[in-house]
N, C-alpha and C positions, 0 to 999 in steps of 0.2 A: 722563774715565774713569767708566765705569759703576759704581755702588754694588753691582749685583748681581754675586755671585763666579760663578766657573766651578767646578763641583764635579769634582774630579778623583778618581774612584774608584781606590784604590791597594791592591794585594794584594802587593807586593813582587816580582811576576813581571817577567821581562824585557819583556813586553809592556806592563806598567803603566808601566815606565820609559820606554819608547819613547812611549807615549801622553802622559806628561808633557811630554817633549821637543816632541812635535807640537803640544799645546795651547799651549806657550809660544811657539812660532813663529806660531801662528795668532792668538792672542789678546794677545800682548805683555804689557807690565807692567800687569796689571790684578789685581784680588783673586781669589784662589783658595783653596779649601778641600780639602785633601788628605784624603780620607775613606776611613777603614778600618772596615770593618763585620765583626762576627764574630758567629756563632750562640751563643744561650745554651746552656750545658752541659746544661740540661734538654732542649732541643729535639732533642739527640743520642739521647735515650732511645727517640724514634720509630724509630730504626734498630737497636735492640737486638732480641734474641730473648728469647722468653718463658722465664722462668727464669734469665736472665743476671744474675750478681750484680755489683753495682757497688760496689766496695770504696773508691773514692775520694771524697772530699767534693766535690759538685757546685759548692758555693759557692767553694770554693777553686779549682777549675778555672776558674769565671767570673773570679775575681779575677786569676788568672794570664793569662788570655786578655785582659783589660782592660789589664793592663800590656804584654803584648806588643803589643796593638793600639796602644797609645799610642806606644811606641817606633818600631813601623813607620810610624805616620802622621808622626811627627817626620822620620824618615828621609826619607820621600817629600816632605815639605814642604821640607826641605833641598835635595833635587833640584830641586824646582820653583823655589825661589828662585835656585839656581844657574843654572837655565834662563831666568831673568828675570821670573818672577811673583812677585807679592806674596802669598806662600802662607803659610797657618796650618793646623797639623795639627787633625784632627777625628776623633773616633772614636764609634762607635754600636754598641750591642749589639742584634742583630735579635731581634724577638719573633716573626717569621715569615720568609719568604723574604728573602735578602739583597738581591735586586733591588728588594723593597718598601721596605726600610730606605733604599737610595739614593733612591728616588723621595720618601719622606718628607722626606729632609733636603733635597732640591733644592725641594720645595714650600715647607718651612719657612724656607729661606734665600733664596726667590725667585731661584733660580739662572738665571744667564744661558744656560748650557749645561751639560751632563753630558759628560764624557770618560771613556771606559773603554778598556782593552786588551781584546782578544780572545784567549782562551786558546787557541783554535784546536781546540776539541773537536770531533769527528766521529763519526759512526756511534754504536755502542753507548754509548761515553762520554757522548756529547751527550744521548742519552736518558735514562741513569741519573742522570747528574750534573747535567743541565739546563745551561742557559747564561744566566748572570747578564746578560751584554751583549744577548743576544737578547731577554730578558724585559724589560730597561730599554727598549730600542727599541720593543717592541711595546705598553708600557703607559704611556710618557710622553707629555706634551703639550709637553714642552721640547726646544729642539734638542739632539742628541745626536751625539756624535762616537766611533766606534768604530774604534780603530786595529787593523787586521787582523793577525792572527798572522803574524809573519814579515816584517812591514812594515820596510824598512831604516830606520836612523836618518838623520837629515837630513845628516850629514857624508858618509854613504855616498852619498847622492843626489848631492851635490856632486861627489864624486870620480868618480861613474859619468858625470855630464854633462860633465866636463871632457875 
């Protein structure tokens, strides 16, 4: 078994769950890190309007985001362990784009591969919100698996083939 883990980028979406299931089927019982990345609360100020008042404490928002990310990462790691991977949760607060944080973790941990779900954004949503999976694919030097939006779970594939 390789010591290099598979990075499973997890956001709690249905697509991310299916991506974990696909990764387990492809990579078998190997080390995996279920990564949840969240943006700093201060980064959200870039999307505010001039004169907009921020009544909430940004440090408290960051703390709550970190706690939520830790819970989500543990949930994803539990799903990955159930699917057969030797998974551990990992969180990271992004200081820039989410995709860059994923790549930074992949480099730091010498990842064997990166696995992500595709949220299936198209048209204007994709232009405005961007695509984390697309950016990862275009900027990484590591093998990357993007599980396409709407890709059926493995048990559905088996049922369809029967």
